[in-house]
C-alpha positions, 0 to 999 in steps of 0.5 A, spaced: 861 808 770 860 814 766 859 817 759 860 825 757 853 827 760 852 821 766 855 817 771 852 810 774 853 810 781 851 804 786 846 805 791 847 809 797 844 812 803 846 819 801 842 818 794 836 816 798 832 823 798 834 824 791 831 817 789 825 819 793 824 826 790 825 823 783 819 817 784 814 822 787 815 827 782 814 822 776 809 817 780 804 819 775 808 817 769 812 811 772 806 808 775 803 806 769 808 800 768 811 799 774 808 796 780 813 798 785 811 805 785 806 805 790 811 802 795 816 807 794 813 814 796 815 815 803 821 816 806 821 809 810 820 806 803 825 809 800 830 808 806 828 800 806 829 800 798 835 803 798 838 798 804 835 792 800 839 795 794 845 796 797 845 789 800 843 786 793 849 790 790 854 787 795 852 780 795 851 780 787 843 778 788 837 780 785 838 786 782 844 791 781 841 797 781 845 804 779 843 811 780 843 815 774 846 822 775 847 828 770 854 830 771 853 837 769 847 838 775 849 832 779 842 831 780 839 824 780 835 823 773 833 816 774 835 809 775 837 803 771 839 796 774 841 789 772 836 784 774 840 777 775 836 772 771 841 766 771 848 767 774 851 760 771 849 763 764 851 769 766 844 772 763 841 779 765 835 783 764 836 791 764 830 795 767 830 802 768 826 808 769 827 816 768 825 822 772 819 825 768 823 832 767 829 828 763 825 824 759 826 824 751 833 827 752 837 821 751 839 819 758 836 812 758 839 810 752 846 812 754 845 809 761 843 802 757 849 803 753 854 803 759 850 798 763 850 793 757 858 794 756 859 793 764 855 786 763 858 784 757 865 786 759 866 785 767 860 780 768 862 776 762 854 776 760 852 771 755 845 774 754 842 781 756 835 782 755 830 788 756 823 787 757 817 792 756 809 792 756 808 791 749 804 798 749 810 801 753 813 805 746 818 809 750 821 803 753 821 799 747 824 805 743 830 805 747 831 797 746 831 798 739 835 804 739 841 800 743 841 795 738 836 790 741 833 785 737 825 783 738 825 776 740 818 775 741 811 778 744 809 774 750 801 774 750 797 776 756 803 774 761 802 781 765 797 785 769 799 792 768 798 796 775 791 798 773 789 791 772 789 791 765 792 785 762 798 786 757 803 783 753 810 783 754 815 785 748 822 781 749 828 784 746 835 780 747 842 781 745 848 776 746 855 776 747 860 773 743 
């Protein structure tokens, strides 16, 4: 999948070093909302996470993770995934993160549009959603820019990595 500026590529061991570097460079920003960051900071963690992502992708289980590559520089700028919520519907959740140096440049918005089109056209999704901590305004604005409708706020349903109790904003879009 690709647009003018980016391409989304399935997980591969070749990209594991770039993935690790991106997470390490961005760990301060990412760790505010993403609980997995402390478990993705070593080469060993990166190899294991990539191996798991490859298996999930091949077996259509868990999450279909894609690396976001800037086509101009060939640099991995982040990741986006379709979390498989219910195959029988089919229903997916989009999750994403971006390398700090690339935040605010439209890469995630482009990636969401690409993966959403894939979910609806190729996977025949009937529902795609984006969930974010209610105070994660950057992530919420991506959902809104991409035309997702705020369906509700789940009160006190998550702990942030800091241990602070938080709410979750749920955005949805349905297929025809």
